N, C-alpha and C positions, 0 to 999 in steps of 0.2 A: 420828533418833539422839541418845547419851545426850550431855552434856555432857563426860564424860573422853575419849569418843570423838571429838568434834569439838576439842578442846586435841590428843587426840594426834597427829591428821590433819595440823593446824598446824605442828606438830612439825618441821622438814626433814631431819632425821637419822635419823627414824625412818621406816620402811620404815607406808604404808598398812594397814592389815588390812582383808582382801578380804572382802566379804558372800559368804554364798552363797547363789545362785538356790534359790528354795523346789522348781525344776524338776527340780533336781538331787535330789529325796528322794521318796518316795509313802510315805503314813500310812497302813497298814492297817487298816479302817473296824472291823473286829473286834479284833484284839488289838492295836492301836494303834502298833506295833511301824512304826520310819521305817526306811523299805527304800531302799537303794542304787538309783533310780530303773533304772540299767544293769542292775542289778544282778535287781532285779522283771520288768525286760524280755524280758531274758534266759531268764528261768524262765518262761515263758510266760504272763505276767500274773497267777501265783499266789503269794501269801504266802508264803515260804519258813520263816516262824517256825508259820505257823497253817492253811497249806495252802488258806486262801482264796481262792475265782476268782473274780476279778477280769471286767469286762463287756470284750469286744474288739469291735472293728468290724468289718468281711466282708474285707477287705485281708487283715489279719494271721489271719483264721480259715481262710481258703484256702490260706494261705501255711502255715498247721500242719495240716491235713487232704490237700492235694494235691499230688502232685508235682510238680515244678517244669515249666514250660511250658503251665499252663491258659490255657485261652481265656475271660477275663470275656465272657459274654453282654450283649448291647444291652438297654437297659431299654425297656419298651412304652410308646408315647403315651398315657396318658390325660388327660382333662378333669380342669383341677387345679381348678379351685373350682367344682363344678356347682351348688353349693346359695348361691352368691354370700357365703358365710360370712364374721360377722366379733363377735369378742368384743372384748378389748381391746384387740384387733390385729387387721389384718384375716388371713384365711387365707394370700393368695397371700403376705406378710414374713411370716409362721412357716416356712412352705414355703423363700423365700430365705435366712430366717436358718439354716434345717437343713440347706440345701444347702450355704452355703458354710463350716458349722461340720465338715461331713462330707465336702465333698467328693461325696457321693452324689447319685443323683438321685430314691431314694424307700429307705424303710427297708427293702426286701428286693432281695438281689440276687444272680445266678445265675452260675455257672461251670461250664463243660465242661473236664473233664479226665481223669485219672489219681487212684487212691489204691490206692500201692502193688502198680502195671501195671496196676489193675482199672480200666475204663472207668464213671465216674459224671458225673452233674451236680448238683453242689450249690448249693444258696440258704443265702444267710443274711440274719438279719434283724438291724440295726443299731438298739439301744435307743438309739443315741446320736440319732438323726434321729427326733425325735417321739414318743419314747418305743416306738419301734417298732410305731408301732399300724398299725392294717388298715385300709388306704383301698382304693379304687380300682386305685391304684402297686400294690399289696402284693398284690391279690387278682390282677390281670393279670399282675406278678411272676411269683407261682406258677405261674398256668397256664400260662406262657411254660416254666417251671421242666421241669413235667411234661411239656409238648407237646416239650420238646427231648430228655428223657429216653429217649420213644417213641421220638422219628425217629433217637437215637444206641441205640437197644435198650438200653439204659441203667440202672440204677436211678436214683431220685430220694433226694438225702437232702438235709431241708430241719432248721436248724438255727435253732431258735426265740428269740427275745428281744422281749418284747412286753407290752407295756400293757393292751391289749385294741384293741377298735373305736377308730378315728379321729372322734369326735365331730363334728367339724367337717364330717361327711361323712352326720351324721345315716342316715339307713334304707341309702342307698347303700353305708356299711360293713357294715350287718350282712349284707348280700345278698351277701359276697363268703365267708361261711360257707358260705352252698348249695355257691357256684362253686365255691370252695378243694374242697366234697366232690365234687361230678360231678368233676372233675378226680383226685382220688384213684382212683374207682371206674375210671375211662377207662385210668389207670397201670396197676390190676391185672385189667382185661380184657386188657391187654398182656401180661400175665403178666410184671410186671418190680416189683422188691422198693422199698416204699416207707420208707424209715430217717427215724424222728425224734430229732433232741439237743436236749433239752431245757436250756435255759441260765438265767441270773437275771436276770430275771424271766422267768417265760412264766404269762399271765394274761390274763382275759376271754376275749372271744369266739375268739381265737385257741388257749387252750386248751379252750374250747368246739366247736373246727371241727378244722382241718388237724392239729394238736399235738397229738391224742389217737387218730389214725386209721393209725398207724405199725401196720410191720409188727412192727417192733422200736421199744421206745420206750428210751433211752440218757438218763441225765440226768449232767450234772455235779454235783462233790459239791458240797450243800451251796444250790440254786438253789430259787429262791420258785419252787412252782406249785401253781397253783389258777384259780379261776373266780372268785368273788369276795374280796374282801379277808376277813380272819379278824376282824377288830372287827364287818364288818356279819354274819358267819355268827352271832356271838357274840349279840350284839341282837338276831338273828333265831328261833334256836333255846333263845336265852335260859338257855346252858351255855359251860360255861369248857372251851376246846378245849383239847386234849394239846400239854405244849411240843416243838416241833419241828412243829408241823401244816403241810401246805403244804411240806415240805421233802424234797430228794430223798431223801433215807433214809428219812424216813417214809415216804412214797408206796409205796419198794421193799418195805418190810415189810411192806404191808396190799397189794400185789402190780398197783397202777397205773403201774409201770414196773418195765421186765425186766432193767435193769442200772445201777449208778451206776458211772462212770469219769471215772479223772482226766482231766484233760485233756492229761497228755503220753502218755498209753494211747491216747487215742482213737481217731489214725492205725490204729495197728495192729490196732483190736477191730475198726474198719468193715474190713478189710482181711479178718479172719478169716470176719466176718460176710456178707462179697461171693462168698467161696468157698463159703458153707455156702446163700445164697440165689441168687445169680447166678455159678452154675458161668459161665467164663470162652464169652462167646459171642462169630462176630463182625460188628460195629458194621453195622446199616444203610446 
């Protein structure tokens, strides 16, 4: 506090100047605009100035996509520290910290409900949980979501957000790539649609497996989507990559995704796609 403000606050007949908590405002990383937090949240965490799509958690995503009354599916139980891994912290301590910060069991959560009165099972990865990294918990949750969709005779929709495989689980995290691929094959054998919504960021082993095996791939605007980082690729091929490389719009232009859809339009677009891909049928 400055000298002037300290003196001002001690003068009894002058009202004290209230400070504005930083939590009342959101600073957009792209355009730098200071947006009133309530306005930002009411706009589905999309910057009203430049349209940058912010990262959102599972509960918020379920509320945006599903009709009221959906059911959160229980998280499968897995061995939490199979390799007894430790770097600067124990892996178990990192998991506890992530659970405390997010209130979630792991980085992927499933819910069963309706999208504009059309049945669906939706899985959401939360980047806030250890970067949405894919380990045993995420792989098991994905398989459980597919199995729930097959049991309900409903499509499975996954919303991806991940930095890749979870390094603390080593080869076991990489084994989730073929494991989820087999689950998708089972879903397709059942004649049920598999829709992927790619959000910022979707990278690494997630991109190399279930994120790119959908019947339809939808991307949010400006999302970073790729396997390796741009700097790694440039150093490997010794070429300068084009502007916007690995962003949703570039991938749409080059046929890697089917459509780029604004967050406010996602629910309506999904309902339309479900009408095409999965005509209403009675649940099993």
